[in-house]
C-alpha positions as a Markdown table, in Angstrom:
| # | Residue | x | y | z |
|---|---|---|---|---|
| 1 | Unk | 7.2 | -11.2 | 22.5 |
| 2 | Unk | 4.9 | -8.2 | 22.0 |
| 3 | Unk | 2.1 | -10.4 | 20.6 |
| 4 | Unk | 2.4 | -12.7 | 23.6 |
| 5 | Unk | 1.9 | -9.8 | 26.0 |
| 6 | Unk | -1.0 | -8.6 | 24.0 |
| 7 | Unk | -2.8 | -12.0 | 23.9 |
| 8 | Unk | -2.1 | -12.5 | 27.6 |
| 9 | Unk | -3.9 | -9.2 | 28.4 |
| 10 | Unk | -6.9 | -10.0 | 26.2 |
| 11 | Unk | -5.8 | -8.0 | 23.1 |
| 12 | Unk | -5.5 | -9.1 | 19.5 |
| 13 | Unk | -2.0 | -9.7 | 18.1 |
| 14 | Unk | -0.4 | -7.3 | 15.6 |
| 15 | Unk | 1.1 | -8.5 | 12.4 |
| 16 | Unk | 3.4 | -6.2 | 10.4 |
| 17 | Unk | 3.1 | -7.0 | 6.7 |
| 18 | Unk | 6.2 | -7.0 | 4.5 |
| 19 | Unk | 4.9 | -4.2 | 2.4 |
| 20 | Unk | 4.9 | -1.9 | 5.5 |
| 21 | Unk | 8.1 | -3.2 | 7.1 |
| 22 | Unk | 10.1 | -0.1 | 6.3 |
| 23 | Unk | 7.4 | 2.2 | 7.7 |
| 24 | Unk | 7.2 | 0.1 | 10.9 |
| 25 | Unk | 11.0 | 0.2 | 11.4 |
| 26 | Unk | 11.0 | 3.9 | 10.8 |
| 27 | Unk | 8.2 | 4.4 | 13.4 |
| 28 | Unk | 9.9 | 2.1 | 15.8 |
| 29 | Unk | 13.3 | 3.8 | 15.6 |
| 30 | Unk | 11.7 | 7.2 | 16.0 |
| 31 | Unk | 9.9 | 5.9 | 19.1 |
| 32 | Unk | 13.1 | 4.5 | 20.6 |
| 33 | Unk | 15.0 | 7.7 | 19.8 |
| 34 | Unk | 12.4 | 10.1 | 21.1 |
| 35 | Unk | 9.4 | 8.3 | 22.8 |
| 36 | Unk | 7.5 | 11.4 | 23.8 |
| 37 | Unk | 7.6 | 12.9 | 20.3 |
| 38 | Unk | 6.8 | 9.6 | 18.4 |
| 39 | Unk | 4.5 | 7.8 | 20.8 |
| 40 | Unk | 1.2 | 8.7 | 19.1 |
| 41 | Unk | 2.6 | 8.1 | 15.6 |
| 42 | Unk | 3.9 | 4.6 | 16.5 |
| 43 | Unk | 0.8 | 3.6 | 18.4 |
| 44 | Unk | -1.4 | 4.7 | 15.6 |
| 45 | Unk | 0.7 | 2.7 | 13.1 |
| 46 | Unk | 0.3 | -0.5 | 15.3 |
| 47 | Unk | -3.4 | 0.1 | 15.7 |
| 48 | Unk | -3.9 | 0.5 | 11.9 |
| 49 | Unk | -2.0 | -2.8 | 11.3 |
| 50 | Unk | -4.0 | -4.6 | 13.9 |
| 51 | Unk | -7.3 | -3.4 | 12.4 |
| 52 | Unk | -6.1 | -4.4 | 8.9 |
| 53 | Unk | -5.3 | -8.0 | 10.1 |
| 54 | Unk | -8.6 | -8.3 | 12.0 |
| 55 | Unk | -10.6 | -7.3 | 8.9 |
| 56 | Unk | -8.7 | -10.1 | 7.0 |
| 57 | Unk | -9.8 | -12.5 | 9.7 |
| 58 | Unk | -13.4 | -11.6 | 9.3 |
| 59 | Unk | -13.9 | -9.2 | 12.2 |
| 60 | Unk | -16.2 | -6.2 | 11.6 |
| 61 | Unk | -14.3 | -3.2 | 12.9 |
| 62 | Unk | -16.6 | -0.6 | 14.4 |
| 63 | Unk | -15.5 | 2.8 | 15.5 |
| 64 | Unk | -12.8 | 1.9 | 18.0 |
| 65 | Unk | -11.0 | 4.7 | 19.8 |
| 66 | Unk | -7.5 | 5.3 | 18.6 |
| 67 | Unk | -6.5 | 5.1 | 22.3 |
| 68 | Unk | -7.2 | 1.4 | 22.6 |
| 69 | Unk | -6.3 | -1.8 | 20.8 |
| 70 | Unk | -8.8 | -4.4 | 19.7 |
| 71 | Unk | -10.0 | -6.9 | 22.3 |
| 72 | Unk | -10.1 | -10.6 | 21.6 |
| 73 | Unk | -13.5 | -11.1 | 23.1 |
| 74 | Unk | -16.5 | -11.1 | 20.7 |
| 75 | Unk | -19.2 | -8.6 | 21.4 |
| 76 | Unk | -21.9 | -11.2 | 21.1 |
| 77 | Unk | -20.6 | -14.7 | 20.6 |
| 78 | Unk | -24.1 | -16.3 | 20.6 |
| 79 | Unk | -25.0 | -14.5 | 17.3 |
| 80 | Unk | -23.8 | -17.5 | 15.3 |
| 81 | Unk | -22.4 | -15.2 | 12.6 |
| 82 | Unk | -19.0 | -15.8 | 11.0 |
| 83 | Unk | -18.4 | -12.0 | 11.4 |
| 84 | Unk | -17.0 | -10.9 | 14.8 |
| 85 | Unk | -17.5 | -7.5 | 16.1 |
| 86 | Unk | -15.0 | -5.4 | 18.0 |
């Protein structure tokens, strides 16, 4: 459901790998129990997972602000490169 909302709003989906599942659940529970205290930690975790997956898909991750998630629109789709820039 989260990825559907991200995609609908022009953002890249987030995939949580099995190796980071415990860390994800810990961050999520912390956020649910105390949103104000754990908001930045949880958001940074999601951002890091998203960037990791985008790199696997061939996107070049440039300095993207920690306050925003990666957009699905290529910076210059006419480049003809297999690498995408965010």
